[in-house]
ZAMARGU-4260 file (C-alpha; in steps of 0.2 Angstrom, whole numbers, plus 5000, padded with zeros to 4 digits):
<rodrens>
0) 4701/5640/4684 | 4688/5646/4672 | 4682/5664/4675 | 4673/5678/4665 | 4682/5694/4661
5) 4673/5710/4660 | 4659/5709/4648 | 4662/5727/4643 | 4679/5722/4635 | 4680/5715/4618
10) 4685/5721/4600 | 4675/5729/4587 | 4665/5718/4574 | 4678/5723/4560 | 4692/5719/4572
15) 4684/5703/4577 | 4687/5695/4560 | 4705/5701/4561 | 4708/5695/4579 | 4699/5678/4576
20) 4716/5670/4582 | 4709/5672/4600 | 4692/5665/4596 | 4685/5648/4601 | 4669/5642/4593
25) 4657/5630/4602 | 4648/5619/4588 | 4638/5603/4587 | 4621/5595/4583 | 4606/5601/4593
30) 4603/5597/4611 | 4621/5591/4616 | 4624/5605/4628 | 4633/5618/4618 | 4625/5633/4627
35) 4628/5625/4644 | 4647/5623/4640 | 4647/5641/4633 | 4639/5648/4649 | 4651/5637/4660
40) 4666/5644/4650 | 4660/5662/4651 | 4657/5661/4669 | 4639/5667/4669 | 4622/5662/4661
45) 4622/5671/4645 | 4614/5658/4633 | 4597/5652/4636 | 4597/5633/4641 | 4582/5623/4637
50) 4577/5605/4632 | 4568/5612/4617 | 4578/5609/4601 | 4584/5625/4592 | 4583/5637/4606
55) 4600/5645/4601 | 4599/5653/4584 | 4610/5668/4583 | 4629/5668/4587 | 4633/5673/4605
60) 4649/5681/4610 | 4657/5682/4627 | 4674/5687/4634 | 4682/5673/4645 | 4698/5669/4653
65) 4707/5653/4657 | 4724/5651/4665 | 4728/5669/4662 | 4723/5668/4644 | 4709/5679/4638
70) 4699/5675/4623 | 4682/5676/4614 | 4670/5661/4616 | 4656/5659/4603 | 4640/5649/4605
75) 4632/5643/4589 | 4615/5636/4585 | 4614/5617/4582 | 4618/5610/4565 | 4603/5600/4560
80) 4606/5597/4542 | 4616/5584/4533 | 4627/5588/4519 | 4618/5594/4503 | 4601/5593/4513
85) 4589/5607/4511 | 4576/5615/4522 | 4561/5626/4518 | 4563/5632/4536 | 4571/5650/4534
90) 4576/5650/4552 | 4585/5633/4552 | 4594/5638/4536 | 4599/5655/4543 | 4605/5647/4559
95) 4616/5635/4549 | 4623/5649/4539 | 4628/5658/4556 | 4637/5642/4561 | 4647/5642/4545
100) 4652/5660/4548 | 4657/5657/4566 | 4668/5642/4560 | 4676/5653/4547 | 4680/5666/4560
105) 4687/5655/4574 | 4704/5650/4578 | 4700/5634/4587 | 4684/5624/4589 | 4676/5614/4602
110) 4664/5600/4595 | 4651/5595/4608 | 4644/5578/4608 | 4633/5568/4619 | 4643/5554/4629
115) 4626/5546/4633 | 4619/5545/4616 | 4635/5539/4608 | 4641/5544/4591 | 4627/5550/4579
120) 4627/5553/4560 | 4625/5572/4563 | 4641/5571/4574 | 4651/5563/4560 | 4643/5576/4548
125) 4649/5591/4559 | 4666/5583/4561 | 4667/5582/4542 | 4663/5600/4540 | 4676/5605/4553
130) 4689/5595/4545 | 4687/5605/4529 | 4690/5621/4539 | 4708/5616/4544 | 4705/5623/4562
135) 4711/5613/4577 | 4696/5604/4584 | 4693/5597/4602 | 4679/5585/4605 | 4669/5588/4622
140) 4660/5572/4626 | 4647/5581/4637 | 4635/5574/4650 | 4648/5563/4658 | 4643/5559/4676
145) 4661/5557/4682 | 4673/5565/4669 | 4689/5558/4678 | 4683/5540/4677 | 4670/5539/4662
150) 4679/5534/4646 | 4671/5540/4630 | 4665/5527/4618 | 4679/5522/4606 | 4669/5528/4591
155) 4671/5546/4596 | 4690/5544/4593 | 4685/5539/4575 | 4681/5557/4572 | 4700/5560/4572
160) 4701/5573/4586 | 4706/5572/4604 | 4691/5568/4616 | 4688/5576/4633 | 4674/5569/4644
165) 4665/5584/4653 | 4650/5589/4662 | 4645/5606/4657 | 4631/5607/4669 | 4642/5603/4684
170) 4657/5612/4677 | 4667/5596/4678 | 4682/5591/4666 | 4683/5608/4659 | 4702/5611/4664
175) 4710/5598/4652 | 4698/5604/4638 | 4702/5622/4640 | 4721/5619/4643 | 4721/5611/4626
180) 4710/5623/4616 | 4719/5639/4623 | 4736/5632/4620 | 4732/5634/4601 | 4729/5653/4604
185) 4744/5665/4601 | 4750/5676/4614 | 4739/5691/4618 | 4744/5708/4612 | 4749/5721/4624
190) 4735/5732/4618 | 4722/5734/4631 | 4704/5730/4626 | 4693/5745/4626 | 4679/5748/4638
195) 4662/5748/4630 | 4645/5756/4632 | 4631/5744/4630 | 4616/5749/4618 | 4601/5738/4619
200) 4589/5738/4604 | 4572/5734/4610 | 4554/5734/4603 | 4539/5723/4599 | 4541/5707/4589
205) 4545/5711/4570 | 4548/5729/4572 | 4564/5726/4563 | 4577/5726/4577 | 4588/5713/4569
210) 4586/5720/4552 | 4592/5737/4558 | 4607/5730/4566 | 4612/5719/4551 | 4611/5735/4540
215) 4621/5745/4553 | 4635/5731/4554 | 4635/5728/4535 | 4633/5710/4537 | 4620/5697/4541
220) 4625/5695/4559 | 4607/5692/4566 | 4594/5680/4560 | 4579/5689/4552 | 4562/5681/4549
225) 4544/5686/4548 | 4540/5674/4562 | 4538/5682/4579 | 4550/5676/4592 | 4564/5672/4580
230) 4576/5681/4592 | 4577/5672/4609 | 4593/5676/4617 | 4599/5693/4620 | 4613/5694/4607
235) 4628/5705/4608 | 4641/5711/4595 | 4655/5723/4597 | 4655/5739/4587 | 4666/5754/4586
240) 4662/5772/4579 | 4672/5788/4581 | 4684/5781/4594 | 4670/5775/4605 | 4667/5757/4608
245) 4650/5749/4610 | 4641/5732/4613 | 4626/5731/4602 | 4612/5721/4610 | 4598/5713/4599
250) 4584/5708/4611 | 4569/5697/4609 | 4553/5706/4604 | 4544/5712/4620 | 4526/5707/4618
255) 4511/5708/4631 | 4514/5696/4646 | 4497/5688/4642 | 4503/5682/4625 | 4519/5674/4632
260) 4516/5656/4635 | 4531/5645/4632 | 4545/5645/4645 | 4558/5650/4632 | 4548/5665/4627
265) 4546/5670/4645 | 4564/5669/4648 | 4568/5678/4632 | 4556/5692/4638 | 4565/5692/4655
270) 4582/5694/4646 | 4575/5709/4636 | 4570/5717/4652 | 4586/5714/4660 | 4595/5721/4644
275) 4586/5737/4647 | 4592/5737/4665 | 4610/5733/4661 | 4611/5745/4646 | 4619/5762/4645
280) 4607/5768/4631 | 4591/5760/4624 | 4586/5761/4606 | 4567/5759/4605 | 4562/5753/4587
285) 4544/5756/4582 | 4535/5749/4567 | 4529/5765/4557 | 4514/5756/4550 | 4508/5750/4567
290) 4513/5766/4577 | 4516/5767/4596 | 4504/5756/4607 | 4503/5750/4624 | 4518/5739/4622
295) 4529/5753/4617 | 4523/5763/4632 | 4527/5749/4644 | 4545/5748/4636 | 4547/5767/4638
300) 4541/5765/4656 | 4555/5752/4659 | 4568/5764/4651 | 4562/5778/4662 | 4561/5768/4678
305) 4579/5762/4675 | 4585/5780/4671 | 4592/5775/4654 | 4597/5787/4639 | 4586/5783/4624
310) 4583/5786/4606 | 4568/5781/4596 | 4569/5774/4578 | 4553/5773/4568 | 4557/5759/4556
315) 4549/5754/4539 | 4546/5772/4535 | 4547/5767/4516 | 4532/5757/4518 | 4523/5770/4528
320) 4526/5782/4513 | 4519/5770/4501 | 4503/5768/4511 | 4499/5786/4512 | 4504/5804/4511
325) 4512/5806/4528 | 4526/5818/4534 | 4539/5814/4547 | 4535/5830/4556 | 4516/5826/4557
330) 4519/5808/4562 | 4532/5813/4576 | 4520/5827/4583 | 4506/5814/4584 | 4518/5801/4592
335) 4525/5813/4605 | 4507/5818/4610 | 4503/5799/4612 | 4519/5796/4621 | 4521/5812/4630
340) 4534/5804/4641 | 4546/5805/4626 | 4551/5823/4631 | 4567/5828/4622 | 4571/5810/4616
345) 4577/5811/4598 | 4566/5802/4585 | 4572/5797/4568 | 4563/5789/4553 | 4573/5775/4545
350) 4571/5760/4534 | 4582/5745/4538 | 4577/5737/4522 | 4583/5751/4511 | 4596/5759/4522
355) 4587/5776/4523 | 4594/5786/4538 | 4603/5770/4546 | 4620/5778/4546 | 4613/5795/4552
360) 4604/5785/4566 | 4619/5779/4574 | 4627/5796/4573 | 4613/5802/4584 | 4614/5787/4595
365) 4633/5790/4597 | 4630/5809/4601 | 4617/5804/4615 | 4629/5791/4622 | 4643/5804/4623
370) 4632/5815/4634 | 4631/5802/4647 | 4648/5807/4653 | 4644/5826/4653 | 4652/5836/4667
375) 4641/5850/4674 | 4651/5865/4680 | 4645/5868/4698 | 4643/5887/4696 | 4632/5885/4680
380) 4623/5870/4688 | 4618/5881/4703 | 4613/5896/4692 | 4601/5885/4681 | 4593/5877/4696
385) 4591/5894/4705 | 4583/5901/4689 | 4571/5886/4688 | 4565/5888/4706 | 4563/5907/4703
390) 4553/5904/4687 | 4541/5891/4695 | 4530/5888/4710 | 4540/5876/4721 | 4530/5863/4730
395) 4520/5870/4745 | 4513/5859/4759 | 4506/5862/4776 | 4512/5880/4776 | 4530/5875/4770
400) 4538/5878/4753 | 4552/5869/4746 | 4568/5880/4746 | 4584/5877/4736 | 4601/5880/4743
405) 4615/5872/4734 | 4618/5858/4720 | 4632/5848/4715 | 4635/5834/4702 | 4638/5817/4711
410) 4639/5805/4697 | 4639/5802/4678 | 4632/5789/4666 | 4619/5796/4668 | 4622/5813/4676
415) 4617/5813/4694 | 4614/5829/4704 | 4612/5831/4723 | 4601/5846/4728 | 4602/5853/4746
420) 4585/5859/4751 | 4576/5864/4767 | 4565/5848/4767 | 4567/5834/4754 | 4550/5827/4758
425) 4542/5843/4750 | 4548/5838/4733 | 4536/5831/4720 | 4538/5821/4705 | 4531/5834/4693
430) 4543/5847/4700 | 4558/5835/4699 | 4553/5832/4680 | 4552/5851/4677 | 4570/5853/4685
435) 4577/5839/4675 | 4570/5846/4659 | 4577/5863/4662 | 4594/5855/4666 | 4594/5844/4650
440) 4590/5860/4640 | 4603/5870/4648 | 4617/5857/4646 | 4611/5850/4629 | 4607/5833/4636
445) 4593/5828/4625 | 4589/5809/4627 | 4599/5808/4643 | 4590/5807/4660 | 4596/5817/4674
450) 4594/5809/4691 | 4590/5821/4705 | 4593/5817/4723 | 4587/5828/4737 | 4596/5831/4754
455) 4592/5841/4769 | 4603/5857/4770 | 4607/5851/4788 | 4616/5836/4780 | 4635/5837/4778
460) 4639/5841/4760 | 4645/5825/4750 | 4662/5825/4742 | 4661/5828/4724 | 4664/5811/4716
465) 4670/5819/4700
</rodrens>
């Protein structure tokens, strides 16, 4: 049975190359069903599946398991160029380069073909490319209505690889294919794979999200183009720093809903919003030249609504300096006034193009991420809350005022605090924001939200979940 393993378990990007012995890449020409097969093996819908050609562009990773064997499955864009052919389309060329990189890193390869269309010249071209890689290759003859009865056309065997009829959409015929492919993988090491925090990099189109991640990773891992909408899937890559382990998520540019027309773009936007909901920390990338606008405010509102830690990166700072005499301090002051909800969220000025402050940016991101697991000592917590109540005017309604009795931490990532009061209905959003800000200051939790829950003092005290 094919099942997905924890999506928070994988190896770092550096280790991914060294551990390619347990990586299986899915390749083929466009529209043969590679992403459908990738999703079927991963056990969840990760890659966007659409009839439009070239939807998948960047390489997609997932951790999967088959017959007790855990491995990495990699989805790739469709190879649409014949040998020595050239294209003026930068995205097509970059996507082809990504496929070549995935082939080089993989230990085994599944070549997907269309059983209904029969053998095509591009299938032969991809097979020739794979033959040069010296990797074991398994042909998945996709779109078979009845894999147990449908025999692939004889010409598929001319590719020189074993052929397995499958239906990726209906999850049929996958067992024999995966039995053969995983049999080429060496035994897994006894070392447990680390748990990873998820960092989603979000922003409007062309803010420089993919360029920033490429610079951070030190390799062209994500396709970069001036064309809005280049990134479509939410692409993830493992990354390690200082003993902590992360998934870095590159998301589609989040544009105004009214400007999103094509179904692929709409689904990409949904994926980006879902990435915020699933992330432990969100990195909001702004274009320094354009500054914050309505779209950034909407993204920040999603971050706030989902109680996510956040860091803001103002990218293309090198261009902003060239265009005028502007200082980071003045720019940040104006930006915080425009986006008052930023509060104590760290703001850094970077250039993905030149590398300015990129390493420092992730040191800040790492520091904010480490605060998600902060333990709040009960005694200090209660003293801070009492002082906050004493220094403010607690909410007052219909002759009754909110009174505080006791507080305890009831969760982490992000820190969650339960406050026992006389009447929870007397609490107001503004007073909650004031208390949360005081707590973040007292415990040095800049960039990390604190989720407050109010309970009546007549309720039984909850057990401390820490």
